[in-house]
C-alpha positions as CSV (number, residue, x, y, z in Angstrom):
1,X,-26.4,-14.0,7.3
2,X,-24.5,-15.7,4.5
3,X,-20.9,-16.9,4.8
4,X,-19.8,-14.5,2.1
5,X,-20.8,-11.6,4.4
6,X,-18.6,-12.9,7.2
7,X,-15.2,-12.4,5.6
8,X,-13.6,-9.6,3.6
9,X,-10.3,-10.6,2.2
10,X,-7.5,-8.1,1.5
11,X,-3.9,-8.0,0.5
12,X,-1.7,-4.9,0.2
13,X,-3.4,-1.7,1.2
14,X,-6.9,-3.2,0.8
15,X,-6.6,-4.2,-2.8
16,X,-8.2,-7.5,-3.7
17,X,-5.9,-10.5,-3.8
18,X,-6.1,-14.1,-4.8
19,X,-9.2,-16.0,-4.0
20,X,-9.1,-18.4,-1.0
21,X,-9.4,-22.1,-1.5
22,X,-12.5,-23.6,-0.1
23,X,-10.5,-25.2,2.8
24,X,-8.8,-21.9,3.6
25,X,-12.1,-20.1,3.4
26,X,-13.9,-22.4,5.8
27,X,-11.0,-22.4,8.3
28,X,-10.9,-18.6,8.3
29,X,-14.6,-18.2,8.6
30,X,-14.6,-20.6,11.6
31,X,-12.6,-17.9,13.4
32,X,-13.5,-14.6,11.9
33,X,-17.3,-15.2,12.0
34,X,-17.2,-14.5,15.8
35,X,-16.0,-10.9,15.0
36,X,-18.9,-9.9,12.8
37,X,-20.9,-7.0,14.0
38,X,-23.8,-5.1,12.5
39,X,-21.6,-2.1,11.9
40,X,-21.1,-0.7,15.4
41,X,-18.2,-1.1,17.7
42,X,-18.5,-4.0,20.2
43,X,-17.9,-2.7,23.7
44,X,-18.3,-4.2,27.1
45,X,-17.9,-2.7,30.5
46,X,-14.7,-0.6,30.7
47,X,-13.6,-1.4,27.2
48,X,-14.4,1.9,25.5
49,X,-10.8,2.9,25.5
50,X,-9.6,0.1,23.3
51,X,-12.6,-1.6,21.7
52,X,-12.4,-2.1,18.0
53,X,-15.0,-0.9,15.5
54,X,-15.3,-4.1,13.6
55,X,-17.1,-2.5,10.7
56,X,-13.7,-1.0,9.9
57,X,-11.8,-4.3,10.1
58,X,-10.9,-6.3,7.0
59,X,-9.2,-9.7,7.7
60,X,-6.8,-11.0,5.1
61,X,-4.4,-14.0,4.9
62,X,-3.1,-15.9,7.8
63,X,0.7,-15.5,8.1
64,X,1.5,-17.1,11.6
65,X,0.0,-19.3,14.2
66,X,0.5,-20.2,17.8
67,X,-0.7,-22.9,20.1
68,X,-4.1,-21.2,20.6
69,X,-4.0,-18.3,18.2
70,X,-3.9,-17.3,14.6
71,X,-2.4,-14.1,13.2
72,X,-3.8,-12.5,10.0
73,X,-2.8,-9.6,8.0
74,X,-5.5,-7.0,7.7
75,X,-6.6,-3.4,7.3
76,X,-8.2,-1.4,10.1
77,X,-9.3,2.2,9.4
78,X,-7.1,2.2,6.3
79,X,-4.1,1.1,8.3
80,X,-2.1,-2.1,7.6
81,X,-2.4,-4.2,10.8
82,X,-1.8,-7.6,12.2
83,X,-4.8,-9.3,13.7
84,X,-4.3,-11.9,16.5
85,X,-7.3,-14.1,17.0
86,X,-7.3,-16.2,20.2
87,X,-9.7,-19.1,20.4
88,X,-11.1,-20.5,23.7
89,X,-11.4,-24.3,23.6
90,X,-14.9,-25.5,24.4
91,X,-13.6,-28.8,25.9
92,X,-11.2,-27.3,28.4
93,X,-12.8,-24.8,30.8
94,X,-9.6,-24.1,32.8
95,X,-7.6,-23.4,29.6
96,X,-10.4,-21.1,28.3
97,X,-10.3,-19.1,31.5
98,X,-6.5,-18.9,31.4
99,X,-6.6,-17.6,27.8
100,X,-9.2,-15.0,28.7
101,X,-7.0,-13.8,31.6
102,X,-4.0,-13.6,29.3
103,X,-6.0,-11.6,26.7
104,X,-7.1,-9.1,29.3
105,X,-3.6,-8.8,30.7
106,X,-2.0,-8.4,27.3
107,X,-4.4,-5.6,26.3
108,X,-3.9,-3.9,29.7
109,X,-0.1,-3.9,29.2
110,X,-0.2,-2.9,25.5
111,X,-2.4,0.1,26.4
112,X,0.4,1.6,28.5
113,X,3.3,1.0,26.1
114,X,4.7,3.6,23.6
115,X,8.2,3.1,22.4
116,X,9.9,2.8,19.0
117,X,11.1,-0.7,19.8
118,X,7.7,-2.0,21.1
119,X,4.9,-3.0,18.7
120,X,2.1,-0.5,18.6
121,X,-1.3,-1.5,19.9
122,X,-4.2,-0.4,17.8
123,X,-7.4,-1.9,19.2
124,X,-9.0,-5.1,20.5
125,X,-12.3,-7.0,20.7
126,X,-13.5,-9.4,23.3
127,X,-16.3,-11.6,22.0
128,X,-16.0,-15.1,23.5
129,X,-15.1,-17.7,22.3
130,X,-12.7,-15.7,20.1
131,X,-10.7,-12.6,21.2
132,X,-9.0,-10.2,18.9
133,X,-5.9,-8.0,19.3
134,X,-5.0,-5.6,16.6
135,X,-1.5,-4.2,16.3
136,X,0.6,-2.4,13.7
137,X,1.7,-4.6,10.8
138,X,5.5,-5.0,10.3
139,X,6.4,-5.9,6.8
140,X,9.7,-7.5,7.6
141,X,8.2,-10.4,9.5
142,X,9.9,-12.1,12.5
143,X,13.6,-12.0,13.3
144,X,13.5,-15.7,13.3
145,X,12.3,-15.9,9.7
146,X,14.9,-13.3,8.7
147,X,17.8,-15.2,10.3
148,X,16.7,-18.5,8.8
149,X,17.0,-17.0,5.3
150,X,20.7,-16.4,5.9
151,X,23.7,-18.7,6.0
152,X,25.0,-19.5,9.5
153,X,27.4,-17.0,10.9
154,X,26.8,-14.7,8.0
155,X,25.5,-11.4,9.5
156,X,28.0,-8.5,9.6
157,X,28.8,-7.4,13.1
158,X,27.5,-3.9,12.6
159,X,24.1,-5.4,11.8
160,X,24.3,-7.7,14.8
161,X,24.9,-4.7,17.0
162,X,22.1,-2.7,15.4
163,X,19.6,-5.6,15.9
164,X,20.8,-6.3,19.5
165,X,20.5,-2.6,20.5
166,X,16.9,-2.3,19.3
167,X,15.9,-5.4,21.3
168,X,17.8,-4.2,24.4
169,X,16.3,-0.8,24.2
170,X,12.8,-2.2,23.9
171,X,13.4,-4.6,26.8
172,X,14.9,-1.8,28.9
173,X,11.7,0.3,28.4
174,X,9.6,-2.7,29.4
175,X,11.6,-3.3,32.6
176,X,11.4,0.4,33.4
177,X,7.6,0.0,33.4
178,X,7.9,-2.9,35.8
179,X,6.9,-5.4,33.0
180,X,8.5,-8.9,32.5
181,X,8.0,-10.2,28.9
182,X,8.8,-13.9,29.8
183,X,8.7,-15.1,26.2
184,X,11.5,-13.2,24.5
185,X,12.6,-15.1,21.4
186,X,13.3,-14.4,17.8
187,X,9.8,-15.3,16.7
188,X,8.4,-12.6,19.0
189,X,10.7,-9.9,17.6
190,X,9.4,-8.2,14.4
191,X,11.2,-6.3,11.7
192,X,10.1,-3.1,10.0
193,X,11.0,-2.2,6.5
194,X,14.0,-0.2,7.8
195,X,15.2,-3.3,9.8
196,X,14.1,-1.7,13.1
197,X,13.3,-4.4,15.6
198,X,10.1,-4.3,17.8
199,X,9.3,-6.5,20.7
200,X,5.9,-8.2,20.3
201,X,3.5,-10.7,21.8
202,X,2.8,-10.0,25.5
203,X,0.4,-12.9,26.0
204,X,2.3,-14.2,29.0
205,X,3.9,-11.0,30.2
206,X,3.2,-9.7,33.7
207,X,4.0,-6.9,36.1
208,X,7.0,-7.8,38.2
209,X,5.0,-7.1,41.3
210,X,2.4,-9.7,40.3
211,X,4.6,-12.4,38.9
212,X,4.8,-15.4,41.1
213,X,6.5,-18.7,40.4
214,X,6.7,-20.4,37.0
215,X,4.2,-23.0,38.0
216,X,1.9,-23.8,35.1
217,X,3.9,-21.4,32.9
218,X,3.5,-21.7,29.1
219,X,6.8,-20.3,27.8
220,X,9.2,-21.6,25.2
221,X,11.8,-24.0,26.6
222,X,14.7,-23.2,24.1
223,X,14.8,-19.6,25.3
224,X,13.6,-20.1,28.9
225,X,15.8,-19.3,31.9
226,X,16.6,-22.3,34.2
227,X,14.7,-20.8,37.2
228,X,11.6,-20.7,35.1
229,X,12.0,-24.2,33.9
230,X,12.3,-25.3,37.5
231,X,9.1,-23.3,38.2
232,X,10.9,-21.1,40.8
233,X,10.1,-17.5,41.7
234,X,11.6,-15.3,39.0
235,X,12.5,-11.7,38.3
236,X,13.2,-9.5,35.2
237,X,16.5,-11.3,34.9
238,X,14.6,-14.1,33.1
239,X,14.4,-11.7,30.1
240,X,18.1,-11.1,30.2
241,X,18.7,-14.8,29.9
242,X,16.4,-15.0,26.9
243,X,18.2,-12.0,25.4
244,X,21.5,-13.9,25.7
245,X,19.9,-16.8,23.6
246,X,18.6,-14.3,21.1
247,X,22.0,-12.6,20.7
248,X,23.4,-16.1,20.1
249,X,20.8,-16.6,17.4
250,X,21.7,-13.3,15.7
251,X,25.4,-14.2,15.7
252,X,24.8,-17.7,14.4
253,X,21.5,-17.6,12.5
254,X,20.8,-21.0,14.0
255,X,18.1,-22.5,16.2
256,X,19.2,-23.0,19.8
257,X,19.5,-26.7,20.8
258,X,18.3,-27.6,17.3
259,X,19.4,-31.2,17.8
260,X,17.1,-31.6,20.8
261,X,13.4,-31.6,21.5
262,X,12.1,-28.7,23.6
263,X,11.9,-31.0,26.6
264,X,15.4,-32.3,26.1
265,X,16.6,-28.7,25.9
266,X,14.8,-27.8,29.1
267,X,16.4,-30.7,31.0
268,X,19.9,-29.9,29.6
269,X,19.6,-26.2,30.6
270,X,18.1,-26.7,34.1
271,X,19.9,-29.9,35.2
272,X,23.2,-29.9,33.2
273,X,23.7,-26.2,32.9
274,X,23.9,-26.6,29.1
275,X,24.0,-23.6,26.7
276,X,24.1,-23.5,22.9
277,X,27.7,-23.8,21.7
278,X,29.4,-20.5,20.8
279,X,31.4,-20.8,17.5
280,X,35.2,-20.5,17.8
281,X,35.1,-17.5,15.5
282,X,32.7,-15.6,17.9
283,X,34.4,-12.4,19.0
284,X,35.5,-12.5,22.6
285,X,33.5,-9.3,23.3
286,X,30.2,-11.0,22.4
287,X,31.2,-14.3,24.0
288,X,31.7,-12.5,27.3
289,X,28.4,-10.6,27.1
290,X,26.4,-13.6,26.1
291,X,28.0,-15.7,28.9
292,X,27.0,-13.0,31.4
293,X,23.4,-12.8,30.1
294,X,22.8,-16.5,30.3
295,X,24.5,-17.1,33.7
296,X,22.8,-19.7,35.8
297,X,22.9,-17.2,38.6
298,X,20.3,-14.4,37.9
299,X,22.1,-12.0,40.1
300,X,25.2,-12.2,37.8
301,X,23.2,-11.2,34.7
302,X,23.5,-7.6,33.7
303,X,20.5,-5.2,33.6
304,X,19.4,-3.9,30.2
305,X,20.8,-0.4,30.8
306,X,24.3,-1.9,31.2
307,X,23.7,-4.1,28.1
308,X,22.7,-1.0,26.1
309,X,25.8,0.9,27.3
310,X,28.1,-2.0,26.3
311,X,26.5,-2.4,22.8
312,X,26.6,1.4,22.2
313,X,30.3,1.5,23.0
314,X,30.9,-1.6,20.9
315,X,29.2,0.2,18.0
316,X,31.2,3.4,18.5
317,X,34.5,1.4,18.7
318,X,33.7,-0.6,15.6
319,X,33.0,2.6,13.6
320,X,36.3,4.0,14.7
321,X,38.2,0.8,14.0
322,X,36.7,-2.0,11.9
323,X,39.2,-4.5,13.4
324,X,38.1,-3.7,17.0
325,X,36.5,-7.1,17.6
326,X,39.6,-8.9,16.4
327,X,41.7,-7.8,19.4
328,X,39.4,-6.6,22.1
329,X,39.4,-9.0,25.1
330,X,37.1,-8.3,28.1
331,X,38.8,-8.6,31.5
332,X,37.1,-10.4,34.3
333,X,38.4,-7.7,36.7
334,X,37.5,-4.8,34.5
335,X,34.1,-3.8,33.1
336,X,33.9,-2.9,29.4
337,X,32.9,0.6,30.3
338,X,36.1,1.0,32.3
339,X,38.2,-0.4,29.4
340,X,36.5,1.3,26.4
341,X,38.3,4.7,26.8
342,X,41.7,2.9,26.6
343,X,40.4,0.8,23.7
344,X,39.3,3.9,21.8
345,X,42.7,5.6,22.4
346,X,44.4,2.5,21.1
347,X,42.1,2.6,18.0
348,X,43.0,6.3,17.3
349,X,46.8,5.7,17.9
350,X,46.7,2.7,15.6
351,X,44.9,4.8,12.9
352,X,47.4,7.7,13.2
353,X,50.4,5.3,13.1
354,X,49.0,3.8,9.9
C-alpha cells in the first residue's frame, strides 16, 4: 500500500485544507498508518460496543500532544471529532503495558458517561502499538488556551461563575458515578462554541473503589493534591483540590506556580503547604471557597454538591446586586447557604432604598 493511501487530510467539515509539509506528513503517517483497515471495522473480543469503523475515519491536523499521545482533528461518520492516538514505546515494555491498561480503563469509563459537562465518547480502536480514542470535537479549545489569551485578572465575575459551575457540575456527575478524574486541570477542560465547559481526558481516572495509593502515578504536579504528591491513599477530594487550583486560574488567567518547575511546585505544596498567591483584589467569597477547596486536610474540602450550591447562590446574588462581591464576607462560623437569605434580603433592601 502506498503512503498516500494511509492518510486522508481534512479541515472544516471534511473540506480539503492546506497540504502538509513533508515533515508533517511523515510524522502523521508514522502514527496514523497503524489505523488503516481494508474498509471494515476493527474489532476484538468484547469490543463490538465501541469499536470504530476506520473506513469512516478521516484524520486531519494535530492540535495538541501529551507525553505519550497526539490529538488530531478529524471527521468520523460526517461528525467533527477529536482523535487521540496513544503510542506504545517499543523500548519500554512496562510503560507499554501501563498505557494499554490506561486506554482500556479510559474507554470503559467513557462508555458509561453521559452529561452535558462531560466530553462525549464516539468510538475507539485498539490496534497495538497505537490505540485510538474518538470523542466529540469542541471548537473552543482548552480552557487553558482561552485563559492565556486574556490579560491577568480580566475575566468578569459572571463568566468566572459560569465556567466554574460547568466544571463543578461535570465533576459532581463523575463523583456520583464513583469516578475520580485525578488529572483535573485547565488543559483537560474543553470549551464549546457557546462557552460551555466539558471535562475531558480520563486516561488516569479510576473508580474510587479501585484507586489505591498514588505510587507510580503520572499526574500533573501544579494541580496535584499534596496527598497524591506524597503517594498516599487518596479519595475523590483530590479532584476538589485540583478544582481549587482551576478556580484560581479562572480568576487570575495565570499559570499556577509559574516561577517554579513542576518538581519545585510539588515540593512546595507537599512540604511547605504552599499555594498560588491570591491577588488582593480577589473577592472574599472566592478567596474563602478556594481556600476550602485546596485545604491540606482532605476532610475539610467541600464536596462538589456543596460547591455547586455555593456557586449557584453566588450567581443569583450577583444578578440581584452587581455589587454583591464587594461587601459579602463569609463567616467561619456560618456557611454561605445559611447566610445567603440574609444577603439577598440586604440586596433587595438596598435596591429599594436606592
